[in-house]
C-alpha positions in Angstrom: -10.8 -31.3 28.0 -7.3 -30.3 28.7 -5.5 -29.3 25.4 -1.9 -28.5 25.0 -0.3 -26.3 22.3 3.3 -27.2 21.4 4.9 -24.3 19.8 8.2 -25.7 18.5 11.3 -24.9 16.3 11.8 -27.7 13.8 14.8 -28.3 11.5 13.9 -29.3 8.0 14.7 -33.0 7.2 16.2 -33.5 10.7 13.7 -36.4 11.5 15.6 -37.6 14.5 15.6 -34.2 16.2 12.1 -33.2 15.2 10.6 -36.6 16.3 12.4 -36.5 19.7 11.2 -32.9 20.2 7.6 -34.0 19.6 7.8 -37.1 21.8 9.3 -35.0 24.6 6.4 -32.6 24.4 3.8 -35.5 24.4 5.5 -37.1 27.5 5.4 -33.7 29.3 1.7 -33.2 28.5 0.9 -36.7 29.6 2.5 -36.0 32.9 0.2 -33.0 33.3 -2.9 -34.9 32.5 -3.4 -33.7 28.9 -6.1 -35.1 26.9 -4.9 -33.7 23.5 -1.7 -32.1 22.2 -1.5 -30.0 19.1 1.6 -29.5 17.0 2.1 -27.3 13.9 1.9 -27.8 10.1 4.4 -30.4 8.7 6.0 -30.6 12.2 7.5 -34.1 11.5 9.6 -32.9 8.6 9.7 -29.1 9.2 8.2 -26.3 7.0 8.8 -25.8 4.0 10.6 -28.9 2.8 10.1 -27.8 -0.9 11.7 -30.2 -3.4 12.5 -32.7 -0.7 9.0 -33.7 -1.1 9.8 -35.2 -4.5 12.1 -37.8 -2.9 10.3 -41.0 -1.9 12.9 -41.6 0.8 12.0 -38.4 2.4 8.3 -39.3 2.5 9.0 -42.7 3.9 11.0 -41.2 6.7 8.0 -39.0 7.6 5.9 -42.2 7.9 8.6 -43.8 10.0 8.6 -40.8 12.4 4.8 -41.0 12.6 5.2 -44.7 13.6 7.5 -43.7 16.3 5.4 -40.9 17.6 2.1 -42.9 17.7 3.5 -45.3 20.3 3.6 -42.4 22.7 0.1 -41.4 21.8 -1.5 -44.0 24.1 -3.5 -42.1 26.7 -3.3 -38.8 24.9 -4.4 -37.6 21.5 -1.8 -36.2 19.3 -2.4 -33.9 16.3 0.7 -33.6 14.2 1.5 -32.4 10.7 3.2 -34.5 7.9 2.8 -35.1 4.2 0.4 -38.0 3.3 0.6 -40.1 0.1 -2.3 -39.7 -2.4 -3.7 -43.2 -3.4 -5.5 -41.7 -6.4 -3.5 -41.8 -9.6 -4.9 -38.5 -10.8 -3.5 -35.3 -9.2 -0.5 -34.6 -7.1 1.2 -37.5 -5.2 0.9 -35.9 -1.8 -1.4 -34.2 0.5 -0.5 -31.7 3.3 -1.9 -33.5 6.2 -2.8 -33.4 10.0 -2.8 -36.8 11.6 -4.8 -37.7 14.8 -2.8 -40.3 16.7 -4.5 -42.0 19.8 -4.2 -45.3 21.4 -1.0 -46.1 19.4 -3.0 -45.7 16.1 -3.7 -43.3 13.3 -7.4 -42.5 14.0 -8.0 -39.9 11.5 -6.4 -37.7 8.9 -7.3 -34.2 7.6 -6.0 -32.9 4.3 -5.3 -29.3 3.6 -7.7 -27.7 1.1 -6.3 -24.2 0.4 -2.8 -24.5 -1.0 -1.0 -21.2 -1.1 1.0 -20.4 -4.2 2.1 -16.9 -3.7 5.0 -15.0 -2.1 7.2 -17.5 -0.3 4.6 -20.3 -0.7 4.5 -22.9 -3.5 2.4 -25.6 -1.9 0.4 -26.4 -5.2 3.7 -27.5 -6.8 3.7 -30.5 -4.4 0.3 -31.1 -2.9 -3.2 -32.1 -4.0 -6.1 -30.3 -2.4 -8.4 -32.3 0.0 -11.2 -34.3 -1.7 -13.4 -34.5 1.4 -14.0 -32.9 4.8 -14.8 -34.9 7.9 -14.8 -34.0 11.6 -12.6 -36.2 13.9 -14.3 -37.9 16.8 -12.2 -37.8 19.9 -13.1 -38.4 23.6 -16.8 -37.5 22.9 -15.8 -34.3 21.0 -16.1 -33.6 17.4 -13.0 -31.7 16.1 -12.8 -29.5 12.9 -9.2 -29.9 12.0 -7.7 -27.6 9.4 -4.1 -26.7 8.2 -2.9 -23.2 8.2 -4.3 -21.4 5.0 -7.6 -23.3 5.4 -8.9 -20.7 7.9 -7.7 -17.7 5.7 -10.3 -18.0 3.1 -12.8 -15.5 4.6 -13.6 -11.9 3.7 -15.1 -10.3 0.5 -12.4 -11.4 -1.8 -11.6 -15.1 -1.1 -8.7 -16.5 -2.9 -10.0 -20.1 -3.1 -13.3 -21.5 -4.3 -13.7 -23.8 -1.3 -13.9 -22.8 2.4 -13.1 -26.0 4.4 -14.7 -24.8 7.6 -18.0 -24.4 5.7 -17.8 -28.0 4.7 -16.8 -29.2 8.2 -19.7 -27.4 9.9 -22.0 -30.2 8.3 -20.4 -32.5 10.8 -21.5 -30.3 13.8 -18.1 -29.8 15.3 -17.5 -28.7 18.9 -13.9 -27.4 18.5 -11.8 -25.8 15.7 -8.2 -26.7 15.6 -5.6 -25.3 13.1 -2.0 -26.5 12.6 0.0 -23.7 11.1 3.2 -22.5 9.6 2.5 -18.8 9.2 5.6 -16.8 8.6 6.5 -13.4 10.4 6.5 -10.1 8.8 6.1 -6.6 10.4 2.6 -6.2 9.1 1.2 -9.8 9.8 0.4 -9.7 13.5 -2.9 -7.9 13.6 -4.3 -9.4 10.3 -3.4 -12.9 11.4 -5.2 -12.5 14.7 -8.2 -10.8 12.9 -8.4 -13.8 10.4 -8.4 -16.3 13.2 -11.0 -14.3 15.2 -13.2 -14.0 12.1 -13.5 -17.8 12.1 -14.7 -17.8 15.7 -17.1 -15.0 15.0 -18.5 -16.8 12.0 -18.7 -20.4 13.3 -19.3 -19.7 17.1 -16.7 -22.3 18.1 -13.6 -22.2 20.2 -10.4 -22.3 18.3 -7.0 -23.6 19.0 -4.3 -22.2 16.6 -0.8 -23.7 16.8 1.9 -21.9 14.9 5.6 -23.0 14.6 8.6 -20.9 15.6 12.1 -20.6 14.3 13.8 -19.5 11.1 14.3 -21.7 7.9 17.0 -20.1 5.9 15.3 -16.7 5.0 11.8 -17.4 6.4 11.1 -16.6 10.0 8.3 -18.1 12.0 7.3 -16.1 15.0 5.0 -18.5 16.9 2.4 -16.4 18.6 -0.1 -19.3 18.8 -3.7 -18.4 19.9 -6.6 -19.7 21.7 -10.2 -18.2 21.4 -13.3 -19.2 23.2 -16.6 -19.6 21.5 -17.5 -16.0 22.1 -14.3 -14.8 20.2 -12.5 -13.8 23.4 -8.8 -14.2 23.2 -7.9 -16.5 26.1 -4.4 -17.5 25.3 -1.5 -16.2 23.3 1.9 -17.9 23.3 5.1 -15.9 23.1 6.9 -14.8 19.9 10.3 -16.0 18.8 10.6 -18.9 21.4 9.2 -22.3 21.9 6.7 -23.0 24.5 4.2 -25.7 25.7 1.1 -24.5 27.3 -2.2 -26.1 28.3 -5.8 -24.9 28.3 -8.9 -26.3 30.0 -12.0 -26.3 27.8 -15.3 -26.7 29.6 -18.5 -28.2 28.0 -19.8 -24.9 27.0 -16.8 -24.1 24.9 -15.1 -21.6 27.3 -11.9 -21.6 29.3 -11.3 -21.2 33.0 -8.7 -18.5 32.4 -8.4 -14.8 32.2 -9.6 -13.1 29.0 -6.7 -11.3 27.3 -8.8 -9.5 24.8 -12.6 -9.3 24.6 -14.6 -10.2 21.6 -15.6 -7.7 18.9 -19.0 -6.2 19.6 -20.3 -6.8 16.0 -20.8 -10.7 15.6 -20.1 -12.1 12.3 -17.8 -9.2 11.1 -15.9 -10.4 8.1 -12.1 -9.9 7.7 -11.5 -7.1 5.3 -8.4 -6.6 3.2 -6.0 -4.3 5.0 -4.2 -1.2 3.6 -0.9 -1.5 5.2 1.7 1.3 5.7 5.4 0.5 6.0 5.4 0.8 9.8 8.0 -1.2 11.5 7.3 -3.1 14.6 10.8 -2.5 15.7 11.0 -4.9 18.7 9.6 -7.8 16.7 11.8 -7.1 13.7 14.9 -7.0 15.9 13.9 -10.4 17.5 13.1 -11.8 14.1 16.5 -11.0 12.6 18.4 -12.2 15.7 16.5 -15.5 15.4 17.2 -15.6 11.7 20.9 -15.3 12.4 21.0 -17.7 15.2 18.9 -20.4 13.6 20.8 -20.2 10.3 24.1 -20.8 12.2 22.9 -23.4 14.5 20.9 -25.5 11.9 23.8 -25.3 9.5 26.3 -26.2 12.1 28.2 -22.9 12.0 29.4 -21.0 15.0 31.4 -18.0 13.9 30.7 -14.9 11.8 32.8 -12.3 10.1 31.9 -9.1 8.5 33.3 -5.9 7.2 33.0 -3.0 9.6 33.1 0.3 7.8 32.0 2.8 10.3 28.7 3.1 8.6 25.2 2.5 9.9 24.6 -0.8 8.0 27.7 -2.6 9.2 27.2 -1.2 12.7 23.5 -2.6 13.0 24.6 -5.9 11.5 27.5 -6.4 13.9 25.3 -5.5 16.9 22.5 -8.0 15.8 25.1 -10.7 15.2 26.7 -10.2 18.7 23.3 -10.6 20.2 22.6 -13.7 18.1 25.8 -15.5 18.4 27.8 -14.0 21.3 30.5 -11.3 21.2 33.4 -13.8 21.0 31.9 -15.4 17.8 31.7 -12.3 15.7 34.8 -10.9 14.1 34.8 -7.4 12.5 37.4 -6.5 10.0 38.1 -2.8 9.2 39.5 -2.2 5.8 40.3 1.4 5.2 41.1 2.6 1.7 42.7 5.9 0.6 39.2 7.5 0.6 38.2 6.2 4.1 37.7 9.1 6.6 39.6 8.8 9.9 36.3 9.2 11.8 34.9 6.1 10.1 37.8 4.0 11.3 37.5 5.5 14.8 33.8 4.9 14.9 34.1 1.2 13.8 36.8 0.7 16.4 34.6 2.3 19.1 31.6 0.1 18.1 33.7 -3.0 18.6 34.9 -1.8 21.9 31.4 -1.1 23.0 30.3 -4.6 21.9 33.6 -6.2 23.1 33.9 -8.3 20.0 37.2 -9.1 18.3 38.3 -6.8 15.4 41.1 -6.3 13.0 42.4 -3.4 10.9 43.6 -4.3 7.4 44.5 -1.2 5.3 43.8 -1.9 1.6 45.6 1.0 0.0 48.7 -1.0 -1.2 46.5 -3.8 -2.5 44.4 -1.3 -4.3 47.4 0.4 -5.8 48.7 -2.9 -7.0 45.4 -3.6 -8.8 45.5 -0.1 -10.4 49.1 -0.6 -11.5 48.4 -4.1 -12.9 45.3 -2.7 -14.8 47.0 0.5 -16.0 48.0 -0.9 -19.5 44.4 -2.0 -20.0 42.6 1.0 -18.5 45.0 3.3 -20.5 44.3 6.9 -19.8 40.6 6.7 -19.2 39.3 8.8 -16.2 38.8 7.4 -12.6 35.3 5.9 -12.5 33.1 3.2 -11.2 35.5 0.4 -12.1 38.2 1.9 -9.8 35.6 2.3 -7.0 34.5 -1.2 -7.3 38.1 -2.5 -7.0 38.1 -1.3 -3.5 34.8 -3.1 -2.7 35.9 -6.3 -4.3 39.4 -6.2 -2.5 37.4 -6.1 0.8 35.3 -8.9 -0.4 38.4 -11.0 -1.2 40.0 -10.4 2.1 36.9 -11.2 4.0 36.3 -14.4 2.1 40.0 -15.5 2.5 39.8 -15.1 6.4 36.4 -16.8 6.4 37.8 -19.8 4.4 40.9 -20.0 6.6 39.2 -20.0 9.9 35.7 -21.3 9.2 33.8 -18.1 9.5 30.6 -17.3 7.7 30.5 -13.9 6.1 27.5 -11.8 7.0 26.3 -9.3 4.4 25.4 -5.8 5.4 23.6 -4.5 2.3 20.1 -2.9 3.0 17.0 -3.1 0.9 17.2 0.4 -0.4 20.6 -0.4 -1.8 19.7 -3.8 -3.2 16.5 -2.4 -4.8 18.4 0.3 -6.7 21.6 -1.7 -7.5 23.7 0.5 -5.2 26.3 -2.2 -4.5 29.2 -4.2 -6.0 28.8 -7.8 -7.1 31.6 -9.9 -5.5 32.4 -7.0 -3.3 30.1 -5.6 -0.7 27.3 -7.8 -2.0 29.3 -11.0 -1.1 28.1 -13.0 1.8 26.4 -16.2 3.2 23.5 -14.5 4.8 21.9 -11.1 4.2 21.0 -9.7 7.6 19.5 -6.4 6.5 18.5 -7.1 3.0 14.8 -6.7 3.8 15.2 -3.5 5.9 14.9 -0.2 4.0 17.6 2.4 5.1 15.2 4.2 7.3 14.3 1.0 9.0 18.0 0.3 9.6 18.2 3.7 11.5 15.1 2.6 13.5 17.0 -0.6 14.4 20.0 1.4 15.6 17.7 3.5 17.8 16.3 0.3 19.2 19.7 -1.2 19.8 20.7 1.9 21.7 17.5 2.0 23.7 19.2 1.4 27.1 22.7 2.6 26.3 24.9 4.0 23.5 26.1 0.8 21.8 26.3 2.2 18.3 28.3 5.6 18.5 26.1 8.5 17.8 28.4 9.7 15.1 27.6 6.6 13.1 23.9 7.4 13.4 24.1 11.0 12.7 26.7 11.3 9.8 25.6 11.3 6.2 25.9 7.7 4.7 28.6 7.1 2.3 30.3 4.2 0.6 33.6 6.2 0.7 35.0 4.9 -2.6 36.0 8.4 -4.0 36.7 11.7 -2.3 33.8 13.3 -0.5 31.3 10.6 -1.8 27.8 10.5 -0.3 24.9 8.2 -1.0 22.9 11.2 -2.0 25.2 11.7 -5.0 23.7 8.6 -6.6 20.4 8.1 -4.8 17.3 10.2 -3.9 17.0 11.2 -0.3 16.0 8.0 1.7 13.0 9.8 3.2 11.5 9.7 -0.4 13.2 6.8 -1.8 12.1 4.2 0.8 8.5 5.3 0.6 8.5 5.1 -3.2 10.2 1.7 -3.1 7.6 0.4 -0.6 4.8 1.3 -3.0 6.4 -0.5 -5.8 7.9 -3.6 -4.1 5.5 -4.4 -1.2 2.3 -2.9 -2.6 3.0 -3.7 -6.3 1.8 -0.3 -7.3 2.5 0.7 -11.0 4.1 4.1 -12.1 0.7 5.7 -12.7 -0.6 4.9 -9.1 2.7 6.0 -7.6 2.8 9.2 -9.3 -0.9 9.9 -8.3 0.3 9.7 -4.7 2.3 12.9 -5.2 5.8 11.4 -6.1 7.7 13.4 -8.7 7.0 11.7 -12.1 10.7 11.7 -13.4 11.8 10.4 -10.0 9.3 7.5 -10.2 10.4 6.5 -13.7 14.1 6.7 -12.7 13.7 4.6 -9.5 11.6 1.9 -11.0 14.0 1.6 -13.9 16.9 1.2 -11.4 14.9 -1.5 -9.6 14.1 -3.6 -12.6 17.5 -3.2 -14.3 19.3 -4.5 -11.2 17.4 -7.7 -11.0 20.5 -9.6 -12.3 22.5 -8.4 -9.1 19.8 -9.6 -6.6 19.6 -12.9 -8.5 23.1 -13.6 -7.5 22.7 -12.4 -4.0 22.7 -14.5 -0.8 19.6 -15.6 1.3 17.9 -12.6 3.0 16.2 -12.8 6.4 12.6 -12.0 5.5 10.8 -9.4 7.8 8.6 -7.6 5.3 5.5 -8.8 3.3 7.6 -8.9 0.1 11.2 -9.6 0.5 13.8 -10.0 -2.3 14.5 -13.7 -2.8 12.2 -16.7 -3.1 9.1 -14.6 -2.5 9.7 -12.2 -5.4 10.2 -13.7 -8.8 11.0 -11.2 -11.4 12.5 -12.1 -14.8 16.1 -10.9 -15.3 15.9 -10.5 -19.1 12.8 -8.2 -19.3 11.9 -4.9 -20.7 9.1 -3.8 -18.3 9.7 -0.3 -16.8 13.4 -0.7 -17.7 
């Protein structure tokens, strides 16, 4: 049997584009003599549609798209993802479903059982779990079709009470097929592959795993679809961060006439164990994920041009370089806005960066604007000493200028704040926290430096002085980040334990962190939730990003 995997980038709610993309892949597979083509989870409407699923018109358009697609499923079977209405009054109104289309008909439907309701997932808000589990008969084969999370319920601490593949094994399937929408994060590559392999080792069946690719606002899907033979040898792996259509020939014994990429584990039946992950950064993949996040956000929203404040610091430098890669040098405008406290080398470094990247840039000094603000406020500030209010006026002046230019010329403002700053509240609302998309908001400061090194891997794009100098907001004379924050070598590791690993103060202190520092940092994180709640969408590259995947009360007392 010749089976195609269609790893595609969908646009949520763009039924015309999604449907045409699916039909084009079907026609291409038919020309190559394909028996079956597999698409990803909710491919008809795009993942995740969220509250669009509450609109009856949205669901009706999904069915209309299925009707269009099934007319192309004549000589080839098509497995495609879409919501399915629940005819039973009790329970949720919808199922998350995989439809088997063949001979211009819907031949079978499989409903998702395990509905994730953690981190960026909220499927139980919309969907009802499957009521029954049946294999799909197709061209003499019995297909065990599951949807994404359904094959993750293995190991010694299962999240769900039902394991769909255990139920499907009663139907004596020949092949496992999984339609997936599994997001990227820099820790997810190996445990995803291990989870899929664990299914093959347990059930002794070949497995086709089709994942989607592309960015949906803040969530990035990296593709990396997989094919395993019945002995758990990895026989196919589709690329990350790009679309691809690829075929695999499966023989009667459940093996492929192809080179084995990775041999099976020697211990059969080994269960997936929970992983203890360290904050290692898979730098090449993170770079590509952020570039895709920028590019898809702009293309799917109909934007073409970006603007950002270029300070001569590491964060704005990395953001600018990533944006130029994603959008093209002519479409990214840098604005340098020196204040009375900006150092000359910061301006020079920012200018050199734009010259290296060959992107347009402007220099707009803000000293006179800043002085006008101070003069206007003087009767109200009276004789109080210079402090954070005066510092923030500079940042908000820059935010105003950037937004004015963006409004005038149709730019989207890219935010340059990093995760260390956002975690501790080291930023100014309506100033340097302004923007339409947070490019580095899920990268700790040390990870930003790692990205800078990767960007410079072939040539010096980011001037070395930007990388080597001490980071500073330059809002007062001689200011350094270290005046307000612990050293990033310590801070980032501490934040990782609290945010990504959800460790409490006792556990973090037991790891050797200074007790007073732990208390201080955790208090900063929780007190500044109100700032992050007003922040723009952040491109997610970690297992726990600020935004939709981390839901913390603003008005709370815990650790604050």
